[in-house]
All heavy atoms as an XYZ file, in Angstrom:
803
protein
N       0.832     -1.181      0.000
C       0.000      0.000      0.000
C       0.883      1.254      0.000
O       0.577      2.206     -0.688
C      -0.924     -0.003      1.205
C      -1.837     -1.214      1.338
S      -3.284     -1.196      0.306
C      -4.186      0.173      0.917
N       1.953      1.211      0.779
C       2.828      2.387      0.863
C       3.434      2.719     -0.501
O       3.597      3.878     -0.838
C       3.959      2.151      1.869
C       3.521      2.013      3.304
C       3.184      3.292      3.946
N       4.340      4.167      4.054
C       4.269      5.399      4.489
N       3.130      5.911      4.882
N       5.333      6.143      4.555
N       3.758      1.719     -1.296
C       4.376      1.985     -2.596
C       3.435      2.718     -3.539
O       3.861      3.298     -4.531
C       4.875      0.694     -3.225
C       3.774     -0.264     -3.598
C       4.320     -1.614     -3.996
O       5.512     -1.829     -4.049
N       3.434     -2.548     -4.287
N       2.138      2.679     -3.235
C       1.153      3.401     -4.029
C       0.672      4.669     -3.324
O      -0.340      5.248     -3.693
C      -0.037      2.495     -4.344
C       0.366      1.278     -5.129
C       0.330      0.032     -4.545
C       0.808      1.397     -6.439
C       0.711     -1.089     -5.257
C       1.197      0.285     -7.161
C       1.147     -0.961     -6.569
N       1.399      5.078     -2.264
C       1.086      6.321     -1.579
C      -0.069      6.229     -0.599
O      -0.661      7.247     -0.252
N      -0.416      5.017     -0.150
C      -1.540      4.843      0.774
C      -1.054      4.371      2.141
O       0.072      3.916      2.294
C      -2.523      3.824      0.200
C      -3.210      4.285     -1.061
S      -4.454      3.108     -1.588
C      -3.675      2.446     -3.041
N      -1.929      4.469      3.117
C      -1.632      3.993      4.467
C      -1.583      2.471      4.452
O      -2.448      1.814      3.883
C      -2.716      4.474      5.464
C      -2.477      3.893      6.844
C      -2.756      5.983      5.506
N      -0.553      1.915      5.078
C      -0.412      0.462      5.129
C      -1.129     -0.078      6.357
O      -0.883      0.363      7.467
C       1.067      0.080      5.199
C       1.305     -1.400      5.275
C       0.923     -2.103      3.985
O       1.409     -1.751      2.929
N       0.077     -3.096      4.081
N      -2.039     -1.026      6.134
C      -2.759     -1.666      7.226
C      -2.228     -3.078      7.426
O      -1.633     -3.664      6.526
C      -4.254     -1.736      6.913
C      -4.867     -0.389      6.713
N      -5.171      0.450      7.751
C      -5.222      0.276      5.579
C      -5.683      1.568      7.283
N      -5.724      1.489      5.972
N      -2.490     -3.641      8.589
C      -2.113     -5.028      8.859
C      -3.053     -5.925      8.059
O      -4.269     -5.802      8.180
C      -2.193     -5.338     10.363
C      -1.194     -4.460     11.107
C      -1.962     -6.820     10.633
C      -1.315     -4.515     12.602
N      -2.508     -6.810      7.228
C      -3.382     -7.648      6.404
C      -4.112     -8.712      7.220
O      -3.634     -9.150      8.264
C      -2.418     -8.306      5.412
C      -1.091     -8.252      6.061
C      -1.098     -7.059      6.975
N      -5.286     -9.092      6.717
C      -6.020    -10.200      7.336
C      -5.295    -11.505      7.013
O      -4.630    -11.606      5.988
C      -7.429    -10.273      6.761
C      -8.280     -9.094      7.081
C      -9.703     -9.324      6.578
N      -9.724     -9.822      5.200
C     -10.295     -9.212      4.186
N     -10.915     -8.079      4.356
N     -10.259     -9.726      2.972
N      -5.463    -12.518      7.865
C      -4.881    -13.828      7.540
C      -5.500    -14.362      6.246
O      -6.660    -14.077      5.947
C      -5.281    -14.713      8.721
C      -5.678    -13.782      9.809
C      -6.144    -12.513      9.155
N      -4.735    -15.121      5.469
C      -5.286    -15.662      4.224
C      -6.408    -16.651      4.499
O      -6.379    -17.366      5.499
C      -4.096    -16.355      3.567
C      -3.136    -16.601      4.674
C      -3.376    -15.544      5.704
N      -7.393    -16.673      3.601
C      -8.488    -17.633      3.738
C      -8.137    -18.877      2.932
O      -7.944    -18.801      1.724
C      -9.770    -17.040      3.162
C     -10.427    -16.046      4.027
C     -11.719    -15.602      3.439
N     -12.117    -16.430      2.291
C     -13.294    -16.418      1.717
N     -14.208    -15.622      2.157
N     -13.570    -17.179      0.695
N      -8.049    -19.981      3.609
C      -7.865    -21.249      2.928
C      -8.283    -22.368      3.862
O      -8.098    -22.271      5.060
C      -6.430    -21.444      2.449
C      -5.411    -21.615      3.546
C      -4.013    -21.740      2.984
O      -3.675    -21.163      1.975
N      -3.184    -22.505      3.651
N      -8.839    -23.426      3.301
C      -9.254    -24.553      4.146
C      -8.039    -25.188      4.810
O      -6.944    -25.206      4.253
C      -9.896    -25.532      3.156
C     -10.088    -24.785      1.888
C      -9.159    -23.617      1.905
N      -8.237    -25.713      6.017
C      -7.142    -26.356      6.737
C      -6.566    -27.539      5.973
O      -5.384    -27.831      6.069
C      -7.609    -26.820      8.124
C      -7.932    -25.637      9.027
O      -7.371    -24.538      8.799
O      -8.741    -25.812      9.952
N      -7.413    -28.217      5.221
C      -6.949    -29.423      4.533
C      -6.547    -29.158      3.082
O      -6.412    -30.083      2.299
C      -8.037    -30.496      4.570
C      -9.274    -30.068      3.795
O      -9.449    -28.902      3.481
N     -10.142    -31.029      3.494
N      -6.330    -27.920      2.711
C      -6.059    -27.566      1.321
C      -4.887    -28.353      0.747
O      -4.956    -28.869     -0.361
C      -5.779    -26.062      1.199
C      -5.462    -25.571     -0.207
C      -6.679    -25.746     -1.109
C      -5.030    -24.126     -0.175
N      -3.816    -28.486      1.487
C      -2.629    -29.161      0.970
C      -2.707    -30.683      1.107
O      -1.822    -31.386      0.645
C      -1.379    -28.604      1.641
C      -1.191    -27.144      1.352
N      -0.807    -26.668      0.125
C      -1.386    -26.047      2.123
C      -0.752    -25.357      0.146
N      -1.105    -24.951      1.357
N      -3.769    -31.171      1.708
C      -3.989    -32.614      1.812
C      -4.792    -33.150      0.627
O      -4.967    -34.351      0.503
C      -4.737    -32.963      3.106
C      -3.927    -32.610      4.345
O      -2.691    -32.527      4.239
O      -4.540    -32.415      5.401
N      -5.301    -32.257     -0.214
C      -6.139    -32.688     -1.337
C      -5.314    -33.434     -2.376
O      -4.187    -33.080     -2.670
C      -6.802    -31.478     -2.008
C      -7.830    -30.731     -1.186
C      -8.315    -29.510     -1.951
C      -9.002    -31.624     -0.848
N      -5.907    -34.462     -2.906
C      -5.308    -35.197     -4.009
C      -6.398    -35.451     -5.041
O      -7.565    -35.588     -4.694
C      -4.688    -36.529     -3.535
O      -4.171    -37.211     -4.677
C      -5.683    -37.411     -2.821
N      -6.013    -35.486     -6.291
C      -6.982    -35.708     -7.361
C      -7.174    -37.192     -7.662
O      -8.026    -37.556     -8.459
C      -6.539    -34.971     -8.632
C      -6.418    -33.453     -8.488
C      -5.949    -32.846     -9.805
C      -7.740    -32.843     -8.085
N      -6.402    -38.031     -7.053
C      -6.484    -39.477     -7.313
C      -7.837    -40.040     -6.915
O      -8.309    -39.842     -5.800
C      -5.407    -40.217     -6.546
C      -4.028    -39.898     -7.045
C      -3.005    -40.744     -6.332
N      -1.700    -40.118     -6.533
C      -0.718    -40.207     -5.681
N      -0.872    -40.876     -4.558
N       0.422    -39.638     -5.932
N      -8.474    -40.724     -7.829
C      -9.732    -41.388     -7.547
C     -10.904    -40.454     -7.357
O     -11.919    -40.847     -6.794
N     -10.795    -39.225     -7.812
C     -11.870    -38.249     -7.605
C     -12.338    -37.691     -8.948
O     -12.563    -36.500     -9.095
C     -11.399    -37.129     -6.687
C     -11.056    -37.640     -5.298
C     -10.698    -36.528     -4.368
C     -10.377    -37.129     -2.996
N      -9.972    -36.158     -2.052
N     -12.500    -38.573     -9.901
C     -12.926    -38.145    -11.235
C     -14.355    -37.603    -11.240
O     -14.730    -36.851    -12.131
C     -12.843    -39.323    -12.219
C     -11.410    -39.788    -12.407
O     -10.496    -38.980    -12.184
O     -11.223    -40.961    -12.770
N     -15.137    -37.985    -10.252
C     -16.540    -37.588    -10.234
C     -16.802    -36.263     -9.523
O     -17.933    -35.811     -9.440
C     -17.381    -38.688     -9.582
C     -16.940    -38.972     -8.148
O     -15.762    -38.714     -7.818
O     -17.771    -39.455     -7.368
N     -15.760    -35.615     -9.007
C     -15.928    -34.349     -8.285
C     -15.814    -33.192     -9.266
O     -14.877    -33.106    -10.052
C     -14.882    -34.201     -7.167
C     -15.127    -35.261     -6.090
C     -14.923    -32.804     -6.568
C     -14.111    -35.255     -4.972
N     -16.780    -32.290     -9.217
C     -16.733    -31.074    -10.021
C     -16.005    -30.017     -9.195
O     -16.559    -29.439     -8.267
C     -18.153    -30.613    -10.371
C     -18.152    -29.423    -11.316
O     -17.095    -28.760    -11.458
O     -19.211    -29.157    -11.905
N     -14.754    -29.778     -9.531
C     -13.917    -28.879     -8.745
C     -14.393    -27.434     -8.826
O     -14.126    -26.635     -7.939
C     -12.449    -29.008     -9.169
C     -11.930    -30.363     -8.821
C     -11.739    -31.412     -9.667
C     -11.604    -30.844     -7.523
N     -11.295    -32.512     -8.987
C     -11.192    -32.195     -7.654
C     -11.603    -30.281     -6.248
C     -10.799    -32.963     -6.578
C     -11.193    -31.060     -5.175
C     -10.808    -32.379     -5.348
N     -15.120    -27.077     -9.900
C     -15.693    -25.734     -9.985
C     -16.732    -25.540     -8.885
O     -16.840    -24.455     -8.306
C     -16.324    -25.502    -11.345
C     -15.286    -25.411    -12.466
C     -15.956    -25.371    -13.787
N     -16.684    -26.649    -13.928
C     -17.493    -26.953    -14.914
N     -17.732    -26.079    -15.852
N     -18.083    -28.121    -14.975
N     -17.484    -26.571     -8.580
C     -18.477    -26.502     -7.504
C     -17.771    -26.576     -6.149
O     -18.088    -25.824     -5.224
C     -19.517    -27.639     -7.639
C     -20.443    -27.685     -6.443
C     -20.291    -27.485     -8.942
N     -16.814    -27.477     -6.042
C     -16.075    -27.680     -4.786
C     -15.407    -26.392     -4.305
O     -15.352    -26.105     -3.123
C     -15.027    -28.779     -4.991
C     -14.311    -29.217     -3.750
C     -15.143    -30.156     -2.900
O     -16.140    -30.701     -3.335
N     -14.724    -30.343     -1.675
N     -14.894    -25.608     -5.244
C     -14.153    -24.387     -4.893
C     -14.873    -23.131     -5.378
O     -14.240    -22.108     -5.661
C     -12.743    -24.438     -5.480
C     -11.907    -25.533     -4.898
N     -11.456    -25.507     -3.604
C     -11.474    -26.694     -5.434
C     -10.763    -26.605     -3.366
N     -10.764    -27.346     -4.459
N     -16.182    -23.174     -5.423
C     -16.987    -22.061     -5.944
C     -16.735    -20.758     -5.184
O     -16.697    -19.683     -5.790
C     -18.466    -22.422     -5.908
N     -16.560    -20.838     -3.887
C     -16.333    -19.629     -3.084
C     -15.055    -18.926     -3.530
O     -15.023    -17.707     -3.720
C     -16.265    -19.974     -1.574
C     -15.821    -18.786     -0.754
C     -17.594    -20.498     -1.090
N     -14.006    -19.694     -3.737
C     -12.724    -19.115     -4.135
C     -12.768    -18.618     -5.575
O     -12.178    -17.586     -5.899
C     -11.597    -20.129     -3.951
C     -11.460    -20.570     -2.520
C     -11.861    -21.833     -2.128
C     -10.967    -19.709     -1.557
C     -11.757    -22.232     -0.812
C     -10.854    -20.098     -0.238
C     -11.250    -21.366      0.134
N     -13.444    -19.335     -6.431
C     -13.596    -18.898     -7.818
C     -14.374    -17.586     -7.890
O     -14.003    -16.674     -8.640
C     -14.294    -19.968     -8.654
C     -13.462    -21.223     -8.912
C     -14.311    -22.296     -9.571
C     -12.250    -20.893     -9.760
N     -15.426    -17.487     -7.093
C     -16.209    -16.250     -7.069
C     -15.348    -15.086     -6.569
O     -15.405    -13.977     -7.123
C     -17.447    -16.407     -6.187
C     -18.235    -15.149     -6.056
N     -18.994    -14.636     -7.082
C     -18.343    -14.273     -5.031
C     -19.540    -13.499     -6.697
N     -19.167    -13.264     -5.450
N     -14.552    -15.332     -5.554
C     -13.683    -14.279     -5.025
C     -12.712    -13.805     -6.110
O     -12.476    -12.617     -6.280
C     -12.927    -14.790     -3.803
C     -12.196    -13.709     -3.071
C     -11.679    -14.159     -1.725
O     -12.340    -14.968     -1.050
O     -10.605    -13.682     -1.351
N     -12.150    -14.749     -6.863
C     -11.224    -14.385     -7.935
C     -11.950    -13.636     -9.055
O     -11.459    -12.614     -9.549
C     -10.552    -15.636     -8.490
C      -9.699    -15.336     -9.680
C      -9.969    -15.611    -10.983
C      -8.428    -14.677     -9.677
N      -8.960    -15.170    -11.785
C      -7.991    -14.590    -11.012
C      -7.612    -14.139     -8.666
C      -6.788    -13.999    -11.376
C      -6.402    -13.556     -9.040
C      -6.003    -13.492    -10.368
N     -13.100    -14.121     -9.436
C     -13.831    -13.518    -10.555
C     -14.346    -12.118    -10.235
O     -14.572    -11.317    -11.139
C     -14.985    -14.429    -10.986
C     -14.482    -15.708    -11.642
C     -15.543    -16.778    -11.763
O     -16.655    -16.609    -11.214
O     -15.246    -17.809    -12.393
N     -14.517    -11.805     -8.965
C     -15.007    -10.479     -8.574
C     -13.901     -9.620     -7.949
O     -14.186     -8.638     -7.277
C     -16.179    -10.610     -7.577
O     -15.733    -11.314     -6.416
C     -17.362    -11.320     -8.212
N     -12.663     -9.979     -8.196
C     -11.534     -9.276     -7.580
C     -11.496     -7.792     -7.929
O     -11.091     -6.974     -7.121
C     -10.220     -9.948     -7.948
C      -9.856     -9.837     -9.414
C      -8.716    -10.778     -9.797
N      -8.410    -10.712    -11.200
C      -9.073    -11.351    -12.157
N     -10.101    -12.113    -11.847
N      -8.717    -11.244    -13.413
N     -11.934     -7.435     -9.112
C     -11.903     -6.027     -9.506
C     -12.928     -5.185     -8.753
O     -12.818     -3.956     -8.719
C     -12.109     -5.897    -11.017
C     -11.001     -6.531    -11.865
C     -11.319     -6.375    -13.341
C      -9.641     -5.955    -11.523
N     -13.896     -5.834     -8.122
C     -14.866     -5.117     -7.296
C     -14.271     -4.719     -5.947
O     -14.879     -3.966     -5.199
C     -16.114     -5.977     -7.050
C     -16.856     -6.289     -8.333
O     -16.696     -5.533     -9.320
O     -17.588     -7.300     -8.355
N     -13.106     -5.253     -5.640
C     -12.476     -5.001     -4.343
C     -11.140     -4.272     -4.476
O     -10.246     -4.459     -3.662
C     -12.284     -6.323     -3.597
C     -13.572     -6.977     -3.161
C     -13.333     -8.257     -2.382
N     -12.525     -9.226     -3.085
C     -12.968    -10.030     -4.055
N     -14.214     -9.964     -4.434
N     -12.173    -10.894     -4.642
N     -10.983     -3.457     -5.493
C      -9.759     -2.673     -5.644
C      -9.749     -1.604     -4.561
O     -10.711     -0.860     -4.405
C      -9.685     -2.029     -7.049
C      -8.488     -1.096     -7.150
C      -9.631     -3.112     -8.109
N      -8.669     -1.553     -3.811
C      -8.574     -0.660     -2.667
C      -8.204      0.736     -3.134
O      -7.248      0.934     -3.873
C      -7.500     -1.176     -1.706
C      -7.518     -0.496     -0.398
C      -6.923      0.691     -0.082
C      -8.180     -0.928      0.782
N      -7.163      1.009      1.215
C      -7.933      0.026      1.777
C      -8.953     -2.034      1.098
C      -8.419     -0.080      3.065
C      -9.436     -2.144      2.389
C      -9.175     -1.175      3.360
N      -8.948      1.722     -2.686
C      -8.610      3.120     -2.963
C      -8.754      3.907     -1.672
O      -9.580      3.591     -0.823
C      -9.539      3.735     -4.030
O     -10.881      3.651     -3.573
C      -9.406      3.022     -5.359
N      -7.930      4.895     -1.539
C      -7.997      5.790     -0.390
C      -7.182      7.041     -0.703
O      -6.427      7.070     -1.670
C      -7.496      5.118      0.889
C      -6.037      4.726      0.842
C      -5.562      4.104      2.132
O      -5.077      4.812      2.999
N      -5.682      2.811      2.255
N      -7.326      8.035      0.122
C      -6.573      9.266     -0.084
C      -5.088      9.004      0.134
O      -4.699      8.099      0.867
C      -7.073     10.332      0.893
C      -8.539     10.615      0.693
C      -8.846     12.086      0.774
O      -7.917     12.899      0.877
O     -10.028     12.397      0.719
N      -4.276      9.820     -0.497
C      -2.830      9.668     -0.384
C      -2.375      9.863      1.056
O      -2.937     10.660      1.802
C      -2.130     10.667     -1.289
N      -1.364      9.118      1.420
C      -0.770      9.214      2.759
C       0.073     10.490      2.833
O       0.846     10.773      1.928
C       0.089      7.985      3.011
S       0.885      7.975      4.607
N      -0.067     11.236      3.903
C       0.706     12.479      4.050
C       2.025     12.242      4.773
O       2.897     13.094      4.742
C      -0.113     13.525      4.822
O      -0.477     12.987      6.093
C      -1.355     13.919      4.042
N       2.189     11.084      5.409
C       3.416     10.757      6.125
C       4.386     10.094      5.165
O       4.042      9.125      4.502
C       3.132      9.793      7.294
O       2.092     10.333      8.082
C       4.349      9.575      8.139
N       5.597     10.610      5.095
C       6.577     10.027      4.171
C       7.298      8.838      4.782
O       7.838      8.020      4.066
C       7.602     11.088      3.749
O       8.244     11.604      4.918
C       6.934     12.197      2.963
N       7.294      8.736      6.098
C       8.023      7.649      6.760
C       7.175      7.096      7.906
O       6.607      7.853      8.677
C       9.344      8.194      7.282
C      10.271      7.153      7.801
C      11.612      7.807      8.110
N      12.445      6.897      8.820
C      13.407      6.177      8.262
N      13.649      6.320      6.986
N      14.128      5.353      8.977
N       7.143      5.760      8.023
C       6.412      5.121      9.121
C       7.267      5.109     10.374
O       8.464      4.821     10.315
C       6.079      3.671      8.766
C       4.872      3.432      7.895
C       4.774      1.950      7.550
C       3.610      3.872      8.579
N       6.664      5.377     11.503
C       7.362      5.263     12.774
C       7.661      3.791     13.037
O       6.845      2.925     12.745
C       6.477      5.814     13.891
O       6.926      5.366     15.144
N       8.817      3.489     13.580
C       9.156      2.090     13.876
C       8.265      1.518     14.967
O       8.213      0.311     15.156
C      10.622      1.966     14.271
O      10.880      2.726     15.432
N       7.539      2.379     15.693
C       6.625      1.923     16.747
C       5.171      1.898     16.290
O       4.281      1.627     17.087
C       6.753      2.815     17.982
C       8.120      2.705     18.600
O       8.706      1.633     18.637
N       8.653      3.820     19.050
N       4.913      2.199     15.015
C       3.532      2.175     14.531
C       2.997      0.749     14.608
O       3.760     -0.226     14.598
C       3.454      2.690     13.096
O       4.006      1.743     12.205
N       1.691      0.638     14.681
C       1.062     -0.683     14.797
C       1.499     -1.606     13.651
O       1.826     -2.768     13.858
C      -0.451     -0.518     14.806
C      -1.207     -1.802     15.007
C      -2.720     -1.599     14.989
O      -3.200     -0.510     14.617
O      -3.416     -2.555     15.350
N       1.525     -1.049     12.437
C       1.923     -1.863     11.286
C       3.384     -2.309     11.385
O       3.696     -3.467     11.146
C       1.721     -1.107      9.967
C       2.287     -1.885      8.811
C       1.607     -2.996      8.313
C       3.520     -1.564      8.271
C       2.140     -3.744      7.280
C       4.050     -2.313      7.241
C       3.362     -3.398      6.747
O       3.903     -4.155      5.740
N       4.295     -1.402     11.747
C       5.714     -1.764     11.804
C       5.993     -2.779     12.899
O       6.841     -3.658     12.737
C       6.578     -0.512     11.974
C       6.649      0.346     10.723
S       7.203     -0.550      9.247
C       8.901     -0.895      9.668
N       5.282     -2.689     14.017
C       5.438     -3.699     15.080
C       5.017     -5.060     14.538
O       5.707     -6.063     14.713
C       4.630     -3.299     16.337
C       4.573     -4.435     17.334
C       5.220     -2.043     16.965
N       3.874     -5.108     13.822
C       3.407     -6.353     13.213
C       4.419     -6.835     12.169
O       4.777     -8.012     12.137
C       2.041     -6.120     12.549
C       1.562     -7.300     11.785
C       0.830     -8.345     12.273
C       1.800     -7.593     10.408
N       0.598     -9.260     11.279
C       1.186     -8.824     10.119
C       2.477     -6.927      9.392
C       1.229     -9.396      8.862
C       2.524     -7.504      8.134
C       1.902     -8.721      7.887
N       4.888     -5.935     11.328
C       5.821     -6.274     10.251
C       7.096     -6.916     10.809
O       7.569     -7.930     10.289
C       6.148     -4.997      9.474
C       7.147     -5.177      8.371
C       6.757     -5.640      7.132
C       8.491     -4.862      8.565
C       7.669     -5.802      6.106
C       9.406     -5.017      7.552
C       9.000     -5.485      6.328
O       9.914     -5.643      5.326
N       7.637     -6.342     11.855
C       8.879     -6.875     12.437
C       8.683     -8.279     13.002
O       9.615     -9.087     12.999
C       9.398     -5.939     13.522
C       9.953     -4.651     12.958
C      10.327     -3.719     14.103
C      10.668     -2.346     13.589
N      10.926     -1.399     14.679
N       7.469     -8.575     13.476
C       7.197     -9.920     14.017
C       6.996    -10.943     12.909
O       7.166    -12.136     13.138
C       5.952     -9.892     14.898
C       6.167     -9.315     16.253
C       5.002     -9.640     17.171
N       3.721     -9.483     16.503
C       2.786     -8.609     16.834
N       2.974     -7.816     17.846
N       1.660     -8.525     16.166
N       6.589    -10.513     11.709
C       6.213    -11.450     10.651
C       7.164    -11.487      9.453
O       6.907    -12.215      8.504
C       4.807    -11.106     10.140
C       3.754    -11.393     11.142
N       3.415    -10.502     12.136
C       2.970    -12.466     11.322
C       2.469    -11.019     12.876
N       2.179    -12.210     12.416
N       8.219    -10.726      9.480
C       9.081    -10.606      8.310
C      10.503    -11.015      8.631
O      11.023    -10.697      9.695
C       9.071     -9.149      7.808
O       7.731     -8.792      7.521
C       9.915     -8.982      6.575
N      11.110    -11.703      7.692
C      12.543    -11.972      7.783
C      13.231    -10.836      7.063
O      13.168    -10.731      5.850
C      12.886    -13.301      7.131
C      12.306    -14.439      7.908
C      12.792    -15.730      7.391
N      12.257    -16.773      8.253
C      12.317    -18.027      7.994
N      12.877    -18.447      6.879
N      11.821    -18.907      8.824
N      13.864     -9.981      7.822
C      14.414     -8.755      7.251
C      15.777     -8.951      6.622
O      16.112     -8.278      5.661
C      14.475     -7.693      8.333
C      13.071     -7.348      8.831
C      13.079     -6.280      9.901
N      13.704     -5.082      9.399
C      14.561     -4.363     10.108
N      14.887     -4.714     11.323
N      15.082     -3.280      9.598
N      16.603     -9.817      7.175
C      17.946    -10.023      6.647
C      18.146    -11.508      6.422
O      18.061    -12.300      7.343
C      19.006     -9.503      7.623
C      18.747     -8.104      8.062
C      18.243     -7.705      9.259
C      18.930     -6.919      7.301
N      18.107     -6.346      9.297
C      18.525     -5.831      8.094
C      19.403     -6.658      6.019
C      18.590     -4.517      7.665
C      19.456     -5.341      5.593
C      19.057     -4.298      6.402
N      18.431    -11.871      5.207
C      18.669    -13.282      4.897
C      20.034    -13.392      4.246
O      20.343    -12.691      3.282
C      17.585    -13.842      3.956
C      16.212    -13.734      4.610
C      17.904    -15.287      3.579
C      15.072    -14.172      3.725
N      20.842    -14.262      4.767
C      22.166    -14.514      4.213
C      22.461    -15.990      4.298
O      21.652    -16.788      4.759
N      23.638    -16.385      3.856
C      23.999    -17.807      3.858
C      23.961    -18.406      5.258
O      23.425    -19.478      5.466
C      25.382    -18.002      3.237
C      25.473    -17.680      1.743
C      26.913    -17.796      1.267
C      24.586    -18.612      0.952
N      24.508    -17.696      6.229
C      24.555    -18.234      7.596
C      23.156    -18.305      8.200
O      22.755    -19.318      8.756
C      25.493    -17.396      8.481
C      26.930    -17.540      7.976
C      25.377    -17.811      9.949
C      27.903    -16.618      8.644
N      22.381    -17.225      8.084
C      21.042    -17.224      8.681
C      20.123    -18.206      7.972
O      19.298    -18.845      8.605
C      20.418    -15.822      8.656
O      20.368    -15.352      7.310
C      21.195    -14.859      9.516
N      20.241    -18.346      6.666
C      19.410    -19.305      5.933
C      19.777    -20.727      6.339
O      18.909    -21.580      6.514
C      19.588    -19.123      4.430
N      21.040    -21.001      6.509
C      21.511    -22.339      6.884
C      21.006    -22.742      8.267
O      20.590    -23.862      8.489
C      23.036    -22.377      6.857
C      23.620    -23.722      7.212
C      25.117    -23.692      7.119
C      25.720    -25.014      7.544
N      27.186    -24.981      7.535
N      20.993    -21.786      9.200
C      20.596    -22.097     10.573
C      19.154    -21.764     10.869
O      18.644    -22.087     11.940
C      21.514    -21.360     11.562
C      22.932    -21.808     11.458
N      23.358    -23.054     11.856
C      24.024    -21.179     10.956
C      24.649    -23.173     11.625
N      25.079    -22.065     11.076
N      18.462    -21.089      9.951
C      17.041    -20.822     10.118
C      16.690    -19.740     11.118
O      15.649    -19.775     11.735
N      17.557    -18.764     11.315
C      17.215    -17.673     12.214
C      17.443    -16.336     11.513
O      18.063    -16.258     10.472
C      17.980    -17.734     13.537
C      19.488    -17.704     13.404
C      20.160    -16.499     13.304
C      20.228    -18.873     13.399
C      21.528    -16.460     13.196
C      21.600    -18.849     13.286
C      22.246    -17.637     13.186
O      23.598    -17.599     13.069
N      16.935    -15.285     12.146
C      16.977    -13.956     11.561
C      17.961    -13.092     12.344
O      17.992    -13.127     13.559
C      15.578    -13.306     11.603
C      15.618    -11.910     11.006
C      14.577    -14.182     10.874
N      18.745    -12.298     11.617
C      19.681    -11.382     12.235
C      19.234     -9.974     11.894
O      18.917     -9.671     10.754
C      21.106    -11.611     11.705
C      22.054    -10.564     12.243
C      21.588    -13.002     12.073
N      19.209     -9.096     12.889
C      18.832     -7.700     12.654
C      19.983     -6.802     13.053
O      20.650     -7.020     14.072
C      17.595     -7.351     13.472
O      17.286     -5.986     13.305
N      20.251     -5.791     12.260
C      21.300     -4.823     12.585
C      20.783     -3.631     13.365
O      21.513     -2.699     13.622
C      21.946     -4.310     11.283
C      22.754     -5.385     10.613
O      23.091     -6.384     11.215
N      23.066     -5.183      9.341
N      19.510     -3.640     13.727
C      18.922     -2.498     14.450
C      19.081     -2.680     15.927
O      18.972     -3.693     16.498
C      17.434     -2.336     14.068
C      17.343     -2.024     12.583
C      16.787     -1.248     14.894
C      15.938     -1.915     12.060
């Protein structure tokens, strides 16, 4: 949102069924997947109805203590290198 000059909000968690990655197509020739996933297809087909618009942000820089930045720091891997990738941890220079 910030790259388009808008206020950045904390995103909602993604919507997906808990068993989404457990699905297999084997032996399910009789299932109409368009019906099975109609909710998601409808969401995709109407995506242009949900284009976000808002007034331009007047702040050029986010405070590191803003609600969004606190959330961002908890959910983002900010520095990735060979050592941190190998050991699976994050290093911050701040």
